[in-house]
C-alpha positions in Angstrom: -15.8 -28.0 37.5 -14.1 -31.0 36.0 -10.4 -31.4 36.6 -8.2 -33.6 34.5 -4.6 -34.6 34.9 -3.0 -36.5 37.8 -6.0 -35.9 40.0 -6.9 -39.4 41.4 -4.9 -41.3 44.0 -3.0 -38.2 45.1 -5.2 -36.7 47.8 -6.9 -34.2 45.4 -10.3 -34.5 47.0 -9.0 -34.3 50.6 -7.0 -31.3 49.7 -10.1 -29.6 48.1 -12.0 -30.3 51.3 -9.2 -28.9 53.5 -9.0 -25.7 51.4 -12.8 -25.3 51.5 -12.7 -25.0 55.3 -11.4 -21.5 54.9 -14.3 -20.4 52.7 -18.0 -19.9 53.0 -19.1 -22.5 50.5 -20.9 -25.8 50.3 -20.6 -28.6 47.8 -19.0 -31.9 47.0 -16.0 -33.4 45.2 -15.8 -36.9 43.6 -13.7 -39.1 41.4 -15.2 -40.0 38.0 -14.8 -43.3 36.0 -12.8 -41.4 33.3 -10.0 -40.5 35.8 -11.2 -36.9 36.2 -12.5 -35.2 39.4 -15.7 -33.3 39.6 -16.1 -30.4 42.0 -19.5 -28.7 42.6 -19.5 -25.7 44.9 -22.0 -23.1 45.8 -21.6 -19.7 47.5 -21.2 -16.1 46.7 -19.4 -15.4 43.4 -16.3 -13.8 45.0 -16.0 -16.5 47.6 -16.2 -19.2 44.9 -13.6 -17.4 42.8 -11.2 -17.2 45.7 -11.8 -20.8 46.6 -11.3 -22.2 43.1 -8.2 -20.0 42.7 -6.8 -21.5 45.9 -7.5 -25.0 44.8 -5.9 -24.5 41.4 -2.9 -22.7 42.9 -2.3 -25.4 45.5 -2.9 -28.3 43.1 -1.5 -26.8 39.8 1.1 -29.5 39.4 -1.6 -32.1 39.2 -4.1 -30.3 36.9 -3.7 -30.6 33.2 -7.1 -29.2 32.2 -10.1 -27.5 33.9 -13.6 -27.3 32.5 -16.0 -24.9 34.2 -19.7 -25.2 33.8 -22.4 -23.0 35.4 -25.2 -25.2 36.7 -28.7 -24.7 38.0 -27.7 -26.2 41.4 -29.8 -28.1 43.9 -29.8 -26.5 47.3 -27.1 -28.1 49.3 -27.6 -28.5 53.0 -25.0 -27.5 55.5 -21.7 -25.9 54.7 -18.2 -27.2 53.7 -17.2 -29.6 51.1 -18.0 -33.3 51.3 -16.2 -36.1 49.5 -18.5 -38.3 47.5 -17.8 -41.7 46.1 -18.1 -42.4 42.4 -21.7 -42.7 41.5 -23.1 -40.7 44.4 
């Protein structure tokens, strides 16, 4: 997913990671050079839906636009959500 709006410099990634602790997902979140934030998450469909709804509800004041894209994902090791730096 790609989030646009006031999503950098406001704790967006840390909040996503905190929310993820309550869900059985794995993935990562990072800032992009175009001032958006990319979130890639894997898990059961219902779990992902609940997680993204929680993120978007909690951060709705910061989000102006969301783009969802289904991807053929690499297998991510471990669980939880890691914060990546731009370019990782």
